[in-house]
Each structure stands twice: as C-alpha cells, then as structure tokens.
N, C-alpha and C positions, 0 to 999 in steps of 0.2 A: 462551619470549618471548612467546609469544601471549597468555600469563595475566596477562601485566602490561598488556595494553592493554585499556582499557575505554573506553566513550563519552565519559567526563571527562575521559581524560588526552589521547582524539585531539582532541577540540574545545577544550581547553585552560582546560576549566572553572577557576574560580578554587582557587586553592592555596598550601600556604604563603610558596610563591614571590612569591604577588601578581599570581597572571597574571591579567588580565581576561575575564570571564565573557562566554560567548559568546551567542546564541540559543537553543542548546541548555542541559539542565541535566543534572547529574549523574543517571542513571537511579536510582543506587541510594539517593536523597537526596532528590528531588524530584517522586516519583509516576511516574515513569517506571519501566515495570515490564515484563521481558523476557518475552518471549509466545513466540518462536518462536528456537530456536539448533542451531546443529551445530557441533562443533569438528572433526570428523572425527577423533577419537581412535580407531576401532575399525579392522575391518580388512576392512570391508566397507560399500558402501552400505546406509545407514540404510531399508531401503523403505517402512519404517510414515511415515517423514515424506519421502519423494520418491519420482517419476515419473521416468523418464528421457526422455530428448528422444530420438525413433525416428524424425524424418521424413527426408524425402529430399527437399534442395533447393540448388539453384544446383551447385557442383561436390562437394559430398559428402554420403554418407548419414551418419546418426546411428547409432551403436552402443551398447547396455550394456553391452558387453566392453568400451567405450573408456575408461568411468570406474572408475577405481580408488582407495581409500582405504587409505592406511598412511601410519607415520611422521606423524600429525598433520596429513595434508594430504589433498585430494581432488584429481586429475589428471585433466583430460582429454587422453586421449594421442590425436593426430592421425598419421595414418597415411596412408601409399600401398599400398592396397588393393581389388581389386575386388569390389565390394558393391553389389547394387540397382541396377544401373544406372550407378555411379562411380565412379571411379577414386580417390575418397579417402572416407576415413572421420573422421568428428569424433563429438562427442555433447554431453552435458550433462544434467544436474539439473532437476525443477523441483517445490518444493514441491507437497507434497497439500493442506497448511493453507491458506485463503487468507484476507489479510488485506486491512486500508484503509489509515488513517493512522495515522503514527508513522514511525518511526525505524528505517531498515534500514542493515545496515553489514556490509563486507564485506573481507577482505585479501585482494592476488590480484596475481599475476606472470602476465607474459605473453611467449608464446613468440617467437623471433626466426624469420625466413623468411616469405615471399610468399603471401598468399592466404587468410589466416586471420581471420576474425571473432569476436570475443571479445567476449562481454557478460554483464553483470549487470544484469537489468532484472523487470520485473515485468508483468505480463499475467495474463488467465487462461487456461486451456487445462493439457490434462494432456502437453502432450509431443509428441503424435501429430502437430501439426501446429501452426503458427503463423498458423492462419487460423480459430480454433476459432468456431463459432455464437455463443457469448457474449464474444465480442471486443469491447470497447469501449472501456478506457483503456490506453494502453503508455506505459509511465516507463522510460527508460533511463537509469540511474545510469553506465552505461559503455557505449561501443558503442568497441573499439579495432581496426584491421585492422592485423594484423603486415606487417613488410616486414623486406628484409634488410639495410635501413642503419638500423642505432642511432641515427643521428643524425635520422631521420625516424618512429622508432616513439614518440613523445612527443605525438602527437594522441589525441583523444579527442573524441567526441561524446555530448551528452549533451540531455537533451529531453523533449516528450510530443508523443505522435501518439494522435489519436482514430479510431475506427473504429465502422461499423455493423454489424461481424458478418461474419464467411467473408470475411474480406480486403476488404472494401469500407470504403474509407476515409473518415472523418470529416472535419468541416472545420475542425480546431485540431491545429497541430502547431508550436507554441512551441519551439526546441530553440538549440545553437551547437555547432558544432565550434571546439574552438581547443587552440592548445599549452599543453600544460601544464607545459613546461619542464623535465621529469621522463622519465627512461629509466623505460619502461614494463616492462621487461625485468625490472625487481628489484621487491621487496615494496612494495604501496603500499595502503594504507588507502581504501575509496572509500564514500561515504554519501549516502545518500537521505532527505531530510528532506519526508515529505508531507504536507502540511499542507490544511486546507480551502480556501485562497485561492494555494496558489502550491506549487512545489516546489523545493527547494533542494538542488543537488548539492556533494559536499565530495569533495576529495581530502586526505588527509592532513590532515585539520581543517580545511583550506583554504575558505572558499568560492569555487566556480569559476562558480556560472552559475544565476540564478533563474527559472523558468519560471514565469506567473502561469496559475491555473488552478483556476476557480471553480466550482462546481456548476453554476451558471446558465447556462457556456458548452459542456459537458459532462457524461456521465454519470462520476462516482466510483464505479465500483464496484468489489468484492472481486478482489482479485489473485492469483495466486499469484508467486515468488519463480522465476526462472531464472538459473542460472549456466549459459552453455553456450559451445561453440566451434564453426563450420562452416566449409568452404571455399567464400568468398563475394569475389565482386568483381572476382579475379582466379583464373586456376587457381592451385593451390597447387605449389608449387616442391619437386621431390621429395627436391633436394639439400637441404634441412633436416630432412629426414624420417627416423625417426621424432622428432617433439616433444611437448611438453604442457604446457599452460595447468594453473595450478596454484591453489588456493584454501584458504587456510588454516583459515578460518572462516565463517558467514554469521551475522548475529544480526536480532532485531528487536523494539523496545520498543513501546510503547503509554503514551500517558496520558490521551488523552480520548476518549471514549466517544460514537457518535452512533447513536441508534437509529431504524429505521425500521418502517416498515406492512407491511414486503414485503421477499423479499430475504434474504440471508444476515443482514442488520442487523436483521432480527425477531426476532433468536432469543428476548426479550423481550415480545413483544408480547402482546397479547388483549385481547378485545371480549366485551361484555356487551350484551345487547338487539339493538337494529335497525341494521343498517349495509350501506351499499352502496357499489359500487365509485362513485367521482365522475369527471366526466370533465377536473378541475382537477389539472394536473401541482404537485408539490411541489416541496421546497427542490433535490433533485439533478433533472438535465436526462431530461426524462420521465418522472420518476419517478410511480407512481398516488399517490392519495388516495384516503379513504374519507371518508362524511359518512354522520350519524345520521339517522333518518327524521324529516322534518322537522319542528318544532311539537311534539316528542313527546320529554318530560320523563326523565332518568334512564338514558340509554344510557351506557354507559361504554365509554372506552378508555385500557389501561395499557401504561407504556413499563416494564422492570423491566430495567436494565443488570446487568451481572455485573461489579464494576469488582473490578480485580483488587489496586488499592491502596486504603487507606484514605484522606481527607484531604478537604479542603475544594474544592467542584466548583462553578462556577457554572452553573446550570440555564437551558436555554431551549429554548422549544416554537417551531416553526415556525408562525406565524400566515399562514392564507390567505384574503385579504382579497377579498370577493365579500358583493355587496347580499344575496343571502340568508342569510349565515352566523350563526351564534351568536352574538347581540348580548351574551349574558354568562355566556358559557362556560366552568365552574371548572375549575381544576385543583389538586390537593391533590399536592401534594410530602411523601412519608415518608423522613426523614432522620434519623439514629440514634435511630429509634424516638417523634420526634415529626413529627406535620404542621402543614404550614403550607400555609395556601389564599390561591391568586392567580382575580381573575377578567378575563375577555380579551374585547373586543368585537371580533369580528371582519366587522364592516363599516365599519370606520372605520380611517385612518392606509394604510400601504403593508404589501404581503409581505414576510414575512422573518423574522429570527428575533426572539423577546422574549423578554426574562430575567425567571425566576421567582423570581432573589432567588441568593444563595449558601450555602452550607449543607454541614457535615461529614457525612460518609456512612463508613461502615464497609465493610471491602470484601466484596464478593460482593454476593449478592441481595436484601438487605432492601430498599434505596431503591427507589424509586419514583415516578412520574409519572402520575397517573390525572387525564384528562379526563370530564367529567358534563357531559352536554348538559341545557341551560337548559328547553329547551320553544320558546325564543323565536328561531326561524329553525334551520339547519341546522350543527350543532356539527362541524367536519370534523378528523378525525385525518391527521397525517402524520408528523413526526418532532420528537425531543427530543433534547437535547445536554449532556454533561455536561463540561464543560471545567475542569480541573485549575488550581487557582489557589493 
C-alpha cells in the first residue's frame, strides 16, 4: 500500500480523472527531487540516517531500545518502566541529515491512552536535548496529545516556533490547534511545505494551516526531521500501556536551491582576492555578509549549487543596498556551458532579491554565479537562489 502513495497522489495532482492541480507539483515530473527518505523496510533502525531521541523530559525518559523497525513500519514503543528517574519511557528518531526548504511528508498513526505527546517536526539537534545551542527554527507538522476518548483524539497543532538557542524563546510563534475531523488513531499522511515566505501544513492532502514565516522575521536554518513520542502534559495512564506510535515512511523533496556565504548553505561558495566580514546582515535574519576591499577591482565570489534535477531556473542574487556598495558589480551566470552577464548597482533601490534571468541548467555542479567587483565602491556577497520554473 505504501508504494502506491506519492506526493502527487496525496496532493491531488492532475490525473486522467481531471483533478485540479494544487500548489504542489508531482515530484517525478516537475523538478521535485527526493533528497531524504526512509521506508522502514529493514529489521532495525538505519543508524547511518538517524540519531535516537535520548533526553529525559516531563513524564518520560527516551530510550533507543523503544524504537523498533519491522514489517515496513517504525514503532515508538511507549512503556511503564522505571528509567532515569522517570516512571515511563518513550523515544524517537532524529535525522542526521539537515535540510531546509522543500516538502516533508510522513504517514503515521497515534496511540490510545492519556499522557503521550507525539510529533513530526523540524529543528536542529541530535536528539540528546530539545534545547540545543544551535536551536533557531522549529516547525511542527503535527503535535498530537493522546487521550482515552476517541472522540477527542482528533486535535492537532501545527506551527512555527523561533528560538535564540538553548531553550531561549524567540519572538515569533505562529500556530494553530484545530479539530482535524479525523480519528488520528488511524493512518493519515502529514505534509510540511516549507518555502521562503510561509510554511503550509497538510493532512491527507488537505491544507489545514499556513504560517507566514519570512527570513526577515527570523532565522531560517537547516533542521533535522524529528519523529518522536514522549510522556507530556499529564502523567500517562498505565491502563493503556504498553502502546506504540507508528510511522510508515518519511520523505523529503526539494525543488529550489538557496546558497549562502556561511553555514550549511555555503557548500558551493568560494572567494578570490580580498574579502572581509561586514556588519550588514543579509537575506536571512542575522546572517552575516562579506564585502570586497573597497575600490579594489577583480575580487570574486562564486556560488555553485549542486542541482539534483536539470531544468529551467530563475536565478536571483540578494542585493544589499548601501551608499558605499559597488555601483557596477558584475554577475556572470554560467548555465549549460553558456555565460550570461548582468550588472547591479548596489547604491540604488532597496535591498532584496534581484533577478539575473531564467536559464536552463543541467543537474550537478556545472552551473554557477560569479560576482566580480568593479572597484567602484564595495562589492557585497550574501546569497543567491535558483528557483525552479
């Protein structure tokens, strides 16, 4: 059954039956590329992909032993047992690979019984704590509190939380708790569509909530996928234990590519000549930028994406307007063996994304954008993006 479920089917992409196309597209046909997946087809957790959740929090301690894989399912087994000072144990998995914009999806079913908080969510960390120092962005696809009443096991919370790191809360927390109208003890498909200006949350292909979330509001960092269940909110009821929360699969598709001058998104960034750290921030909240030695020509900064799918992409550079910026910065876009040149005046207009044009790119790392300083002011290097069209 799982093999028949795709993002296209779940989201109702155009078929021979004439269904209307939604905001998402068929990942097999329009540039979506599966970057991360686990169908849980083995007999044990794939520890090359996953860390275990191992923190001790609220009413439970989380144990690796509670996470099992068999029959094409991953189960988080919920138990009444004394461990690490708690009377109950839960668990979960946290992806080792960190990801950003794209479409995340899982298929899951929740347990009966009071006192368990199960989640499909995105945040930095390795599972040893939910308050890592690098914590900035939290996106909750589903947060479901179990109950002994089937009529009440319909509520879900979806939303975004911002953090300053190590448990210090940030300023922005859009979210919604809503009645899904569904029995969440049954199998349902949950989707997170994280884009640059919003996060959309789906259940069984139906859009349930949209959280506006722009890079200017708060950091958009790379995050891990968390699939977890812990004792939380109220003490678990032993009458319903042992129990299990189960996941059928988890997948992530990517279509657009954002490259920065720092952090995980700087994998294709390089410089020649003289460059310095700037006090001006870039496209992402608080992100650092670089500038070439002022009035010095020939310094270069290059962004080279690793495009997983060939196709036509709109290419943008993030322009930082300042009175001392380069008035004639040169951008060479290399696409399918051809170079197209644009010039940007960094002293006029407003800061933001500037299009360098739409071009066809092969898959891989052959394409690039290179900034060359003209010597008229300070060339500034921040970020570029490749948006599939």
